[in-house]
C-alpha positions as CSV (number, residue, x, y, z in Angstrom):
1,M,-0.7,0.0,-0.4
2,R,1.0,3.3,-0.8
3,V,1.4,5.5,2.9
4,I,-0.4,8.9,2.8
5,A,1.6,10.4,4.4
6,K,4.5,9.2,6.5
7,S,4.9,12.9,7.7
8,T,2.0,13.2,9.4
9,L,2.8,10.0,11.6
10,R,6.5,11.6,12.3
11,K,4.7,15.2,13.0
12,F,2.6,12.6,16.1
13,W,5.6,10.8,17.3
14,D,8.5,14.6,17.0
15,L,6.1,16.6,19.5
16,A,7.6,15.7,23.3
17,P,4.6,13.5,24.9
18,H,4.6,11.5,21.9
19,A,7.8,10.7,21.2
20,D,6.9,6.9,22.3
21,A,4.6,6.3,19.4
22,R,7.8,6.2,17.1
23,G,8.6,2.8,16.8
24,P,5.1,1.9,16.4
25,L,4.2,4.0,14.3
26,E,7.0,3.0,11.8
27,S,6.4,-0.2,12.4
28,W,2.9,-0.2,10.9
29,H,4.5,2.6,8.0
30,D,6.4,-0.7,7.1
31,E,3.9,-3.7,7.5
32,A,1.6,-1.1,5.4
33,T,3.8,0.1,2.6
34,H,4.4,-4.2,2.2
35,A,0.6,-4.7,2.7
36,V,-2.1,-6.3,-0.1
37,W,-4.7,-5.0,1.4
38,A,-7.8,-5.3,-1.1
39,S,-10.7,-5.3,1.3
40,P,-11.6,-4.7,4.9
41,Q,-11.1,-8.8,5.5
42,D,-7.0,-8.4,4.8
43,I,-6.6,-5.8,7.4
44,K,-8.6,-7.8,9.9
45,N,-6.3,-10.9,9.1
46,Q,-3.3,-9.5,10.1
47,Y,-5.0,-6.7,12.9
48,R,-7.2,-9.0,14.1
49,N,-7.8,-5.8,16.7
50,A,-8.5,-3.1,13.8
51,S,-11.9,-1.5,13.6
52,I,-13.8,-1.4,10.3
53,C,-15.7,1.8,10.1
54,G,-18.1,3.5,8.0
55,N,-16.3,5.7,4.5
56,S,-13.9,3.5,4.1
57,R,-12.1,4.3,7.6
58,V,-10.2,1.9,9.2
59,V,-9.0,2.9,13.1
60,F,-5.7,0.5,14.6
61,N,-4.4,-0.1,17.8
62,I,-0.8,1.7,18.5
63,A,1.1,0.7,21.6
64,G,-1.1,-1.0,23.3
65,N,-4.4,1.3,22.4
66,K,-2.3,4.1,24.2
67,Y,-2.6,5.6,20.9
68,R,-4.9,5.7,17.6
69,L,-4.8,5.5,13.7
70,V,-7.5,6.0,11.7
71,V,-7.2,5.5,7.9
72,E,-8.5,5.8,5.1
73,M,-8.4,3.4,2.3
74,Q,-8.7,3.3,-1.4
75,Y,-8.0,-0.7,-1.9
76,R,-8.6,-0.4,-5.5
77,A,-6.2,2.6,-5.8
78,G,-3.8,0.6,-3.2
79,I,-3.5,3.8,-0.5
80,A,-3.9,4.3,2.4
81,W,-4.7,8.1,3.2
82,V,-4.0,8.7,7.4
83,K,-6.4,10.8,9.1
84,F,-6.5,11.2,12.5
85,V,-3.2,9.9,14.5
86,G,-4.0,10.6,18.7
87,T,-4.2,10.0,21.6
88,H,-7.4,7.6,22.7
89,A,-8.6,10.0,24.9
90,Q,-8.4,12.6,21.4
91,Y,-9.2,9.7,19.3
92,D,-12.8,9.2,21.9
93,R,-13.1,13.2,20.8
94,V,-13.8,12.6,17.2
95,D,-15.8,11.0,14.3
96,A,-13.7,8.5,13.1
97,E,-15.6,8.2,9.5
98,T,-15.6,11.8,9.0
99,V,-12.2,12.8,10.8
100,N,-10.1,14.4,8.3
101,D,-7.1,16.4,10.3
102,Y,-4.1,15.8,8.4
């Protein structure tokens, strides 16, 4: 998959209180860029705790669910578009199906 954009992830982990997110987000990015996800089931097969939402969105638990990553999947184009990355508390204040923070 082509991930748009790693810079969004980098901005998040560069913030002092989120430096511990770097390793898990880099791991997710590496796995996603090597993945071939053609359907939500392909993601669930790799990430059983991922939540499939409406509007082609998937929520990934990062760093033991300390952080949440919302990605819009464009399966046919092979694109995973990062829409939100934040703490669990920040995630609780957004709508995963419409959030577009980045």
